[in-house]
NUSEVO-505075 format. One record per atom (N, C-alpha, C, O): y, x, z; residue in one letter. Coordinates in steps of 0.05 Angstrom, whole numbers, padded with zeros to 5 digits, always signed. Last residue first. Layout:
# residues N
YXZA...
# end
This chain:
# residues 79
-00058+00796+00264X-00083+00798+00277X-00103+00801+00263X-00125+00803+00274X+00011+00812+00282X-00012+00810+00256X-00039+00810+00274X-00041+00823+00295X+00075+00791+00292X+00053+00792+00300X+00029+00791+00271X+00029+00778+00251X+00138+00815+00293X+00117+00800+00273X+00089+00810+00282X+00081+00834+00281X+00201+00800+00327X+00172+00816+00325X+00148+00800+00309X+00142+00776+00314X+00260+00794+00298X+00238+00789+00310X+00214+00799+00301X+00206+00805+00278X+00306+00844+00320X+00301+00829+00298X+00269+00820+00311X+00256+00834+00327X+00338+00831+00388X+00326+00847+00366X+00314+00830+00345X+00311+00806+00349X+00372+00776+00423X+00348+00793+00417X+00347+00806+00392X+00355+00793+00372X+00442+00789+00444X+00422+00769+00426X+00391+00786+00423X+00391+00810+00420X+00456+00805+00509X+00454+00805+00483X+00438+00785+00468X+00423+00767+00479X+00457+00817+00566X+00483+00801+00556X+00482+00803+00524X+00504+00803+00512X+00416+00831+00593X+00416+00849+00576X+00450+00839+00569X+00467+00857+00566X+00404+00775+00628X+00421+00806+00641X+00425+00826+00622X+00440+00843+00630X+00385+00745+00580X+00416+00740+00599X+00423+00769+00610X+00442+00783+00602X+00339+00772+00566X+00356+00776+00545X+00383+00768+00564X+00402+00783+00564X+00315+00771+00618X+00317+00801+00599X+00343+00797+00584X+00363+00811+00585X+00294+00716+00617X+00321+00734+00641X+00327+00759+00628X+00351+00766+00630X+00275+00712+00578X+00292+00703+00582X+00313+00714+00592X+00335+00719+00585X+00222+00742+00592X+00241+00749+00566X+00269+00739+00567X+00287+00754+00559X+00203+00724+00637X+00219+00747+00631X+00236+00752+00615X+00258+00762+00617X+00189+00678+00617X+00203+00676+00633X+00228+00705+00639X+00252+00708+00643X+00151+00690+00581X+00170+00681+00565X+00192+00681+00585X+00214+00684+00575X+00110+00713+00618X+00126+00731+00601X+00150+00719+00586X+00168+00734+00578X+00093+00667+00645X+00118+00686+00660X+00124+00704+00637X+00147+00710+00637X+00100+00608+00613X+00084+00631+00615X+00105+00647+00629X+00129+00643+00627X+00127+00556+00604X+00107+00557+00624X+00094+00585+00628X+00077+00587+00646X+00187+00533+00598X+00176+00558+00596X+00156+00560+00616X+00161+00563+00640X+00226+00477+00568X+00206+00486+00593X+00185+00506+00584X+00168+00500+00567X+00291+00478+00551X+00265+00494+00548X+00250+00483+00565X+00263+00477+00585X+00338+00439+00518X+00323+00444+00551X+00298+00454+00544X+00284+00440+00530X+00406+00439+00499X+00376+00438+00491X+00363+00448+00517X+00374+00462+00534X+00470+00403+00480X+00447+00422+00499X+00417+00420+00489X+00408+00402+00475X+00483+00393+00405X+00484+00383+00439X+00465+00401+00452X+00447+00414+00440X+00532+00400+00363X+00508+00411+00377X+00503+00398+00403X+00520+00394+00420X+00584+00396+00341X+00566+00377+00335X+00535+00384+00348X+00515+00371+00341X+00615+00461+00347X+00610+00432+00358X+00591+00424+00339X+00582+00439+00321X+00572+00516+00376X+00591+00505+00358X+00590+00475+00367X+00575+00465+00384X+00534+00527+00418X+00551+00553+00404X+00575+00539+00385X+00596+00552+00381X+00504+00499+00469X+00512+00497+00439X+00536+00520+00435X+00553+00526+00452X+00473+00520+00520X+00494+00505+00512X+00494+00513+00489X+00483+00535+00485X+00402+00509+00551X+00420+00529+00531X+00446+00511+00525X+00441+00486+00526X+00366+00512+00604X+00383+00498+00592X+00403+00517+00578X+00416+00535+00589X+00302+00522+00624X+00323+00534+00615X+00335+00520+00599X+00323+00512+00579X+00251+00519+00672X+00270+00498+00652X+00295+00514+00645X+00308+00520+00664X+00191+00543+00682X+00225+00548+00686X+00240+00531+00663X+00236+00535+00639X+00142+00505+00717X+00153+00527+00698X+00183+00532+00706X+00195+00527+00727X+00123+00473+00757X+00122+00470+00733X+00123+00490+00713X+00107+00492+00695X+00153+00493+00807X+00119+00493+00805X+00111+00491+00774X+00094+00505+00765X+00211+00514+00777X+00193+00504+00793X+00161+00505+00792X+00148+00517+00775X+00271+00543+00764X+00241+00545+00763X+00233+00521+00790X+00243+00515+00811X+00324+00537+00717X+00318+00525+00744X+00290+00531+00745X+00279+00524+00723X+00381+00569+00688X+00354+00571+00694X+00345+00558+00720X+00355+00564+00741X+00434+00560+00647X+00416+00541+00672X+00391+00554+00664X+00380+00551+00643X+00455+00572+00598X+00476+00564+00621X+00458+00560+00646X+00470+00556+00667X+00455+00613+00548X+00437+00594+00572X+00464+00606+00589X+00479+00625+00593X+00471+00591+00487X+00479+00608+00509X+00462+00596+00532X+00458+00572+00535X+00467+00587+00417X+00468+00579+00438X+00460+00599+00457X+00446+00618+00451X+00465+00611+00364X+00487+00613+00370X+00492+00601+00404X+00513+00604+00416X+00420+00616+00334X+00435+00597+00327X+00465+00596+00341X+00483+00583+00331X+00400+00659+00369X+00408+00662+00339X+00423+00639+00327X+00440+00644+00310X+00385+00630+00410X+00402+00647+00416X+00405+00656+00383X+00429+00659+00382X+00339+00594+00383X+00365+00578+00393X+00390+00604+00403X+00414+00597+00403X+00302+00643+00374X+00314+00614+00349X+00338+00604+00365X+00360+00607+00353X+00291+00652+00418X+00305+00671+00405X+00310+00661+00383X+00328+00673+00370X+00264+00610+00445X+00279+00623+00457X+00303+00634+00436X+00327+00627+00437X+00215+00604+00403X+00235+00585+00406X+00263+00589+00428X+00280+00572+00427X+00188+00657+00409X+00206+00646+00380X+00221+00624+00385X+00242+00623+00374X+00177+00649+00464X+00189+00665+00454X+00211+00664+00432X+00235+00668+00433X+00136+00608+00453X+00163+00600+00472X+00188+00624+00467X+00212+00619+00466X+00097+00631+00425X+00122+00604+00416X+00137+00604+00426X+00159+00600+00414X+00083+00681+00459X+00099+00680+00430X+00113+00659+00419X+00134+00661+00407X+00059+00650+00491X+00080+00665+00497X+00095+00671+00472X+00119+00665+00468X+00015+00634+00468X+00030+00615+00477X+00056+00631+00490X+00074+00617+00500X-00012+00679+00444X+00001+00658+00433X+00020+00638+00445X+00038+00628+00432X-00022+00703+00496X-00003+00718+00480X+00005+00695+00462X+00029+00691+00461X-00067+00668+00509X-00036+00670+00528X-00017+00683+00511X+00006+00673+00511X-00094+00631+00453X-00096+00659+00476X-00064+00656+00490X-00044+00645+00481X-00121+00568+00451X-00098+00581+00442X-00093+00607+00468X-00090+00603+00492X
# end
């Protein structure tokens, strides 16, 4: 799998959670990557934790947090 494909999978997972109303409540980085904890946006949902391995996905999630917004429309990739 290419580096872009790995990033794209992680970005899609982040964006999907944000679109479902989840919010980032914690980011913990260590040698394994960044563990991002998402709090549910509604009742009946449980917190979700993602392990981000790519630097680009870590940049994406911090950009979303600092921008205080949900991501734009999904990026379509065509090869």
